[in-house]
N, C-alpha and C positions, 0 to 999 in steps of 0.2 A: 504494500498500501503506501502510495507516493506520501511524504509530509503534508499536513494540513494546509502550511504556508502555500506550497508548491500548487496543490489543488487549487486554491482560489486566485491564484495570479491571473491565470486568464480570464476569469470573473470580475474582476476589479473594473469602476469605471469611474470617471471622476463627474461629480455633481457640484457646482457652484463652489468650485475649488477644492472640494473634499474626495473623499475615498468613502464607497459604499460597496456593499456584495448585493450580489443577486439573490434570488429567492431561492434559486435550487442550492447554492451555495450555504446558505444559513441553515437549509434542512438537512444538506449533507454534514456541516460541522454539527450539528444537535444529535443528528444518529451516532456519529463517532464519539462523540463525549458520552452519551448514553450508553453505549456497548462497553467504553471503558470503565465508566462507574459500576456498572452491572459485574463485569470481569474482576474488579478489586474488591467488590461486595462480598462476591462467592469466595474468592481466596481468602480473605479475612474469615467468613464462618466456616471455614474448613478446620476441624478439630486438630490441634496437635498431638496426637497419640505417642504413647510409649511403645518403644520397642517390647514385642512381646515376653521377651526375657528379661525383661523389666518390670512391668506389669504383673507379672506371675512368677516372683523371685521363689527359685526352688532351692532345696538345701537338704540333706539327707546323713543319715548316721545310723551305725548298729545300736539299737537299744540296749539289748542283749544278745547273746549268740543265735537265736533264733526270730529275731523279729529287727526288722528296717524300720525305721521311723523318717517320714517324709513329712517336712513343712513347706507349706508355700506362705509367702507374704504377700497379699494382692493389694495392688497401689489403690487409692482411694479414687472411686469412680469407675470401677472396673469390677467385673466378677466371674468367677468360673462356675461350669456344670458337673455337678456329680457323675452324669450318666457319662461325661465324655473322658472319662479317667479309664486308662488301661495301662497295665504293666506286662512286661516280658524280660525274661532274662537271655542272654545272648547263649548259644550253644556251646559257646567253648567252655562253659561250666555246667554241672549236672545238679545246679540247685533246683528246687522245685517250690512256687510261691502259692501261698495257701490265700484266703479269702481276706482280702482287705477291710480294714474297719475304720470309718471315717468319722470324724467329728460332725458335730449335728451342724447342719445348713439351715437355711432359709427357703422357703417355697416361692416359686413365681409362677404365674398363671399363663399358660399359652394357648390361644384359641385353638389349636389344632392337637394338640399333646395335654392338654390340662395344666395341673401343676407339677412342675419339675424342681428341685432340689440344686440351688445355688449357693455359692461361699462367695463372701466378701471378708474384707481385713485377712483372715487369715485362714488356712486349714490344716489339720494334722491327720496324717494316715499311718496306721499301724499295719504292715505289711510282715505276715509271716513266713518265713525262708525255711526250706527243710534242704537238708544237704547229705551225700552218702558220707558212709563212715570214715571212708580214706579223707576224706577233705576237710574232717575235723581234728586233723593233725598238724602240727606246726608245718607252717611254709606252704598252706593250702592257696590256690590261686585266688585273685580277687574276685569278686561279684560284681558282674556287669550287667546293670540294670537297665531297660530301656522304660521311659516311663513317658504318656501320652497325656496331654491335657488339653483342653479348648476353654476359651471364655470369651466375653465382650465388653466393651466401655457402653458406659451410659450415653456416650455421645451417638449412639444408634449404630456402631462397626462391630462388627464380629470377627475375629482372628479365625484363619485356618488352624486344624492341628497342629500343636507345639510337641515335637519329638523331642528327647532329651537324654543323654545317655550318662549315666553314674557309674563311677567304679570305687565299688568300697571294699577296704581289706576287712574280710572276716578277724575277730578279737581286737578290732581298735574301734575305739568309741568316738573319735574326731568326728565333727562334722565335714563333709565335701559337698562343693556345687558340681553342676554339672560340665562334663568334660567340656575344655574350650572357654568356658565362662571367665571372666576377671574374676580377680578379687571381690569380696563380698563388700569390701570399703571402699572399692574404688565409685568415683563420680559418676552416677547414672548418665548416660545419654539420651536424648530426646530427638526425636526425628518423626517426620510424617511418614504416618505406617502406609503399606502397600496391600492393604486387603482390597478385594474389588470394588470400583466404582459405585456399584449400588449395593451396600450393604444387606447381606442377606438376614432375614427374618431368624427368630428360634427357630420355628417351624423346620428352616431349610437348613439350619444348621445341625439340627438333631437328627434330620432325615438324612444325611451325607455320610457316607462309611468312613469309617477312622484309617 
């Protein structure tokens, strides 16, 4: 598009020693300014969303020899769905997972699925782990746990499923973060999230396979 001044120059004409614009140029100028204003308004209205790893900060530890404790710190204005959690162990270990026990969440009504349980602020999950006898001896391999979660922002945007890998050493009670993530004390970065332009509804989120 040509600059506004260049567009108007051919249409300028002198009247009584001054300058004025033709009606066509005025209409064009008004249209250009209106489009520019609408574009800036839309950009200003776009929510500044956290990265999913920051919105739903995960940590884990061995609570005891047979239980892994998972904790999520959920940022203000965000929430997780209980029905979207999934836990798996990598095939390099023979560990078996039991049924996860969740802290109590809050119910949220969906027009298609009815009431679903969600979590804000924090989530605590206890995950039973059973291993073969040979892996209870000293020097046993680490437990590599794949955790899947999914949540949304109150701004109306739902994130795709978040897959994170945790490496826990049996016998150690230290807290670990997902592989590849920075230290928990580092400054959280904020950027525009990249979910789909048209945020899915809760019904669409729960309908998609993980």
